[in-house]
N, C-alpha and C positions, 0 to 999 in steps of 0.2 A: 497337509490334511488337518482340518480342524477336528477337535474332539466332538463326538456325537452328542455329548451332554451339553455343550456350550449353548445351542439355541434354546434348550429347555431352561437352563439357568438364566438366560437373557429374558425369557418370558416371565419367569418367577420374579426377576428383578424389576421388570416393567410393572407387574401387578403391585409389587411392594412400593415402587416409586409413586404410582398413581395414588395409592392409599396415603402415603406420606404427604404428598402435595395437597390432597383433599383435606387431610387433617390440619395442615398448615393454613388452609384458607377457611377453616372453621366448620367443616362438615362433621356431622356426628358419626361415630363408628357404627351405631345401630339405631334402630327406630327409637324415638323419644318415648315410645310406649314401654321400653325396657326389656323387650324380648325380640328374638329373631325367628321368623317363620321361614320354612323352606319355600312356601308359596303364599302369596297374598293376592287374592283375586278381585278385591273391591277397588276399582280405579277412582272412585269418588270419595275415598276415605283418606284420612291423614297418614295411613299406613302405606299408601301407594308409593312406590319407588323407595321404600324403606327396608324391605325384607330381601332375602336372597334372590327370589324370582317373583315375577308378576307377569301380567299380560304383555308388558313391553319387552320381556325377555325374547318374545318372538321377533321383535325388531332387531335385537342384537344377534340372534341366530342368523337372520337375513343379512346383517352386516358381514358375517363370516363368509357366506356364500358369495356376496358381492365383492368383498376384498379378495377372495380366492381367485375369482374370475379376472379381476383387474390386475392383480399381481402376477398371475400366470401369463398375462399378455405383456405387462411392463417388464417383468424380470424372469423370463423363461429359463435362464441359466441357473437361477438360484434353486436350492433344494426346497422342498415343501416346508421343512422346519424353519428355514431362514425367511421364507415368505410369510410364515405364521408370525415370526417376530416382527416383521414390518407391519403386518395387519394389526397386531396387538399395539404397536406404537401408535398407529392411526386411531384405534379404538380408545386407547388410554388418553390420547390428546383430546379426543371428543369428550370423554368422561370428565376431564378437568375443565374444559371450556364450558360444557353443558352445566356445570355446577358453579359457574360464576354468577354474580348478581346480574350481569348484562343479559345472559341467556335465560336465567330463571325469570327475570322481570319480563322479558320478551314473551316467554310462554304464557305468563299470567295475563299479559295485555292483549294478545291476539289469538289465543287458542282457547279451547274449552277447559284447559287446566288452570282454573281460577285459583285453586288452593295449592298449586305446586310450589314447593319450597326447596327443591333439589333432592338429590339422591343421598342416602346414607352411604357410608364407605362400604359396608357389606353389600349393598345393592350394586354399587359400581363394580365391586369384585365379581359378583354374579354376572353382571353384564359382560365383563371381559372374558370370563370363562365361557359364557354362552356364545360369544363371538368365536372363540376358539373351537367350540363344538361345531358350529356351523361351518367354519373354515375347513376343519378336518373331514367333516361329512362331504363337503363339496369336492375335496381332494380324492375321495373314494367312490363317489357316485357318478353315474353317467350324467352328462350335461342336461339331458331332458329331465331326469329325475330331480336334479338340483333346481331347475327352473320351476318344475311342478311343485316342489316343496316350498319355495319362496312364494309362489302365487297362492298356494294353499294357506300358508301362514298369514299372508296379507289378508286373504279373504276371511279367514277365521277371526282375526283380530277386528276387522271392520264389522263383521257380524256381531261379535260378542261385546265389543267396547266402543264401536264407532270411531276407531282410530287404528292406525298402523304406521309402518315406516313411511310409506308414500304420503299419507295425509299429514303426518307429523312434519316432514320436510316442507311440504307445500304450505302448511299453516305457519311455519316458522319464517319461511322466506317470502311468501306471497299470500298472506291471509285472505281468505274469501269468506265473507259474512254468511253466505248460504251454507257453506261447509260447517262453519262454527255453530250455526243454528241447528243443523242436523245433528251434530255431535252433542249439543246441549240437550236434545230431546231424550238422550239416554241417561241424563242425570236423574237421580231419585228426586221425587217431589217432596217438598218440605210440607210437613203437616202442622 
């Protein structure tokens, strides 16, 4: 029987490893502005993806719900805690890949994120923790409530910032100019 603390130590280790890898590839610990906000709501500013949470936190919460559903199906014999470790490995891998020049340049070329320069390490940490929150909520909630929460978060993000997890994946993999134009309509006008 494994110690009950072991999966929690593994999760802490994954978060630390992601931070170390991102530091090694040149990511900043915090926003270049010199401070960390708990929430940063302006997706059109240079502070986007630089603080602990932002509108894209909703996407990472949704990752947690999705990873829970997938891992419940793929690894039904694993404990919830060990499935959370696997989910955090997936999330951490995405956080590292997302912050490589390949993906950053792709976002800037084909999406409305023209000024995206990657996440700060503190933002990636917040993304990982947010995914875990979504994962453990999914483990506790009925399936219908989980589905409604993900749909609600996607709708809220689409309404507020003209972006969400579904649109983000679509535009990264198969960019549509009509979607990009619609997203750009949300950009502040230059005076």
